[in-house]
C-alpha positions in Angstrom: 21.2 27.0 -27.6 22.3 30.0 -29.4 23.8 31.5 -26.1 25.4 28.3 -25.0 29.0 27.4 -25.6 28.1 23.6 -25.8 27.3 21.9 -29.1 23.8 20.7 -29.5 25.0 17.0 -29.7 27.1 17.4 -26.5 24.6 16.3 -23.8 27.2 16.1 -21.1 28.2 19.7 -21.6 24.6 20.8 -21.8 23.7 19.1 -18.6 26.6 20.5 -16.6 26.3 24.0 -18.0 24.5 26.0 -15.2 24.0 29.0 -17.4 22.3 27.0 -20.1 20.2 25.1 -17.6 18.9 28.4 -16.1 18.2 29.9 -19.4 16.3 26.7 -20.5 14.3 26.7 -17.3 13.3 30.4 -17.7 12.3 29.6 -21.4 10.2 26.6 -20.4 8.5 28.6 -17.6 7.5 31.4 -20.1 6.5 29.3 -23.1 4.8 26.2 -21.5 1.9 25.5 -19.3 2.7 24.2 -15.8 2.0 20.7 -16.7 4.1 21.0 -19.8 6.9 22.5 -17.7 6.9 19.7 -15.3 7.1 17.1 -18.2 9.9 19.1 -19.7 11.8 19.3 -16.5 11.3 15.6 -15.8 12.6 14.7 -19.3 15.7 17.0 -18.8 16.5 15.6 -15.4 16.1 12.0 -16.7 18.2 12.5 -19.8 20.9 14.1 -17.7 21.0 11.2 -15.2 20.0 13.3 -12.2 19.4 11.4 -9.1 15.8 10.6 -8.2 15.1 12.0 -4.8 12.6 10.2 -2.4 12.6 11.2 1.2 9.2 9.8 1.8 10.4 6.9 4.0 11.7 9.4 6.6 8.4 11.2 6.7 6.5 7.8 7.1 8.6 6.7 9.9 8.3 9.9 11.8 4.6 10.1 11.4 4.2 6.4 12.7 6.5 7.0 15.7 4.7 10.2 16.6 1.4 8.5 16.5 2.4 5.5 18.5 4.4 7.4 21.1 1.6 9.9 21.6 -1.0 7.1 21.9 1.0 5.4 24.6 1.2 8.6 26.7 -2.6 9.2 26.4 -3.3 5.5 27.1 -1.0 5.7 30.2 -2.8 8.9 31.4 -6.2 7.2 31.2 -5.1 3.8 32.6 -3.5 5.5 35.7 -6.7 7.5 36.4 -8.9 4.4 36.0 -6.5 2.3 38.2 -6.4 4.7 41.1 -10.0 5.7 40.7 -9.3 9.2 40.0 -11.9 11.4 38.3 -11.5 11.8 34.5 -12.1 15.5 34.0 -12.1 18.0 31.1 -8.3 18.2 30.8 -8.3 14.5 30.1 -11.0 14.6 27.5 -9.3 17.5 25.8 -5.9 15.9 25.6 -7.7 12.8 24.1 -9.5 15.1 21.5 -6.1 16.8 20.7 -4.6 13.3 20.1 -7.4 12.3 17.9 -7.0 15.4 15.6 -3.2 14.9 15.7 -3.9 11.1 14.6 -6.2 12.4 11.8 -3.4 14.6 10.5 -0.9 11.7 10.6 -3.5 9.4 9.0 -3.9 11.9 6.0 0.0 12.2 5.9 0.6 8.4 5.9 -2.3 7.4 3.7 -2.5 10.6 1.6 0.3 13.0 1.1 3.1 10.5 1.3 1.7 8.0 -1.2 1.0 11.1 -3.5 4.4 12.7 -3.5 5.6 13.9 -0.2 9.4 13.9 -0.2 9.5 13.6 -3.9 10.3 16.2 -6.7 7.1 17.5 -8.1 8.1 17.0 -11.7 8.3 13.2 -11.1 4.6 13.1 -10.2 1.5 12.7 -12.3 -0.8 15.6 -12.4 -3.6 13.7 -10.6 -1.2 12.8 -7.8 -0.3 16.5 -7.2 -4.2 17.4 -7.1 -4.8 14.5 -4.7 -1.7 15.6 -2.6 -3.3 19.0 -2.3 -6.6 17.6 -1.0 -4.9 15.6 1.7 -2.6 18.6 2.6 -5.8 20.7 3.0 -7.5 18.0 5.2 -4.3 17.5 7.4 -3.8 21.2 7.8 -7.3 21.6 9.1 -6.6 18.9 11.7 -3.5 20.5 12.6 -5.1 23.9 13.1 -7.6 22.1 15.5 -5.1 20.2 17.4 -3.2 23.2 19.0 -6.1 25.0 20.6 -7.4 21.6 21.9 -4.0 21.0 23.5 -4.0 24.3 25.1 -7.5 23.9 26.4 -6.4 20.6 28.1 -3.6 22.7 30.1 -6.1 25.4 30.9 -8.7 23.0 32.3 -5.9 21.4 34.3 -4.9 24.8 35.8 -8.5 25.3 36.6 -8.5 22.1 38.5 -5.5 22.9 40.7 -5.8 26.6 41.3 -8.9 27.3 43.4 -8.5 31.1 43.8 -11.5 32.8 42.3 -9.5 35.6 40.7 -7.1 33.2 39.0 -10.0 31.0 37.9 -11.7 34.1 36.2 -8.4 34.8 34.4 -8.0 31.2 33.2 -11.7 31.1 32.1 -11.2 34.3 30.0 -8.0 32.5 28.5 -10.2 29.5 27.7 -12.7 31.7 25.8 -9.9 33.6 24.0 -8.2 30.3 23.0 -11.4 28.8 21.8 -12.5 31.9 19.8 -9.0 32.2 18.2 -8.8 28.5 17.4 -12.2 28.6 15.6 -11.2 31.8 13.8 -8.0 30.4 12.4 -9.7 27.0 11.5 -12.2 29.0 9.5 -9.5 31.2 8.0 -7.6 28.2 6.9 -10.7 26.3 5.6 -12.0 29.2 3.6 -8.7 30.9 2.6 -9.5 29.9 -1.2 -12.6 30.8 -3.2 -13.8 28.3 -4.2 -12.4 25.9 -1.6 -11.3 23.4 -4.3 -8.9 26.1 -5.7 -6.6 25.2 -2.8 -5.7 21.9 -4.5 -6.4 23.0 -8.0 -4.5 26.3 -8.2 -1.1 24.5 -9.0 -1.8 23.8 -12.7 -2.9 27.4 -13.6 -6.0 26.0 -15.5 -8.7 26.8 -12.8 -10.3 30.1 -11.8 -10.2 31.4 -8.2 -8.3 33.3 -5.6 -6.6 32.6 -2.2 -5.9 34.8 0.8 -2.2 35.2 1.8 -1.4 31.8 3.3 1.7 32.9 5.0 -0.2 35.6 6.9 -2.6 33.0 8.1 0.2 30.5 9.2 2.3 33.2 10.8 -0.6 35.0 12.4 -1.7 31.6 13.9 1.7 31.0 15.3 2.1 34.5 16.7 -1.3 34.4 18.5 -0.6 30.9 19.8 2.8 31.8 21.2 1.4 34.8 22.8 -1.3 32.7 24.5 1.3 30.2 25.5 3.5 32.8 27.2 0.4 34.1 29.0 -0.5 30.5 30.0 3.0 30.2 31.5 2.8 33.5 33.4 -0.5 32.7 35.1 0.5 29.4 36.9 4.0 30.6 37.6 2.5 33.7 39.3 0.7 31.3 41.8 3.7 29.2 42.9 4.4 31.6 45.7 1.0 30.9 47.4 1.5 27.1 47.2 2.1 25.4 50.4 5.3 23.6 49.2 9.0 23.9 50.0 11.2 25.8 47.5 12.5 22.6 45.9 9.1 21.4 45.0 8.0 24.8 43.7 11.1 24.8 41.4 9.9 21.4 40.2 6.4 22.4 39.6 7.7 25.6 37.7 9.9 23.4 35.5 6.9 21.2 34.7 4.8 24.2 33.6 7.7 25.5 31.5 8.3 22.2 29.7 4.6 21.9 28.8 4.5 25.4 27.4 7.8 25.3 25.5 6.8 22.0 23.8 3.6 23.7 22.6 5.6 26.6 21.3 7.8 24.2 19.5 4.8 22.7 17.8 3.6 26.2 16.8 7.0 26.9 15.2 6.3 24.1 12.7 3.9 25.8 10.3 1.6 24.0 7.9 3.3 23.9 4.5 0.7 25.7 2.3 0.7 25.9 -1.5 2.0 29.3 -2.5 -0.3 31.6 -4.6 0.6 31.4 -8.2 2.4 28.0 -7.8 
């Protein structure tokens, strides 16, 4: 208050004075615990009549829409195979597995992170909600990490089914192994990034002992490796188009199909899991 141009009784001036608000926030951060800081921020925002932000409905609608649309595509795939008497192979089972892990992620989002604060300001939440949010975020992030390699395995097994050349099959099998190993490695890295594991969702309050690896390194490393594998998975089938017994128009169509599938996966990889930052 000593450095403020506002009178201590002029709430309107204090609320609109950005310099005072920044100084007060710094003072609260230095002098209070995390929980006390959140209470003070909530009290300040409420007394100043700040709008209460809640974007949870949008996240809920997106999650439900994604789960339903994905389910319809998977159902259509299996229904068509059964109707035409086609063999259900590994690429089909892995697309089903990738949907199940994606559904689990959406479930944790709809039933966990959204009810416990996703889309709302953290200072409006109860401490128990923040901790529970972290638990569901951890579970959903693990499912997310598992979904991507399963999705790529589905594409790889599809390529193995349509490309009979032995040399290409060896390359594809090597890619299957690389994808599986990297997927398991990143799942383990994500799952055990904090010691103890519970520190992942308890670290926010500053009252627990533990340490975490650099979460950003895990996320961006996962994305970089995934995109590199995707580009390689695009090069392999495109290199075989010339040998296919198709006219050039159909070859272009097949090439576009491969590109669309790969770029959709890359788009998913560019949406990193939001991890709690160390020291939060």
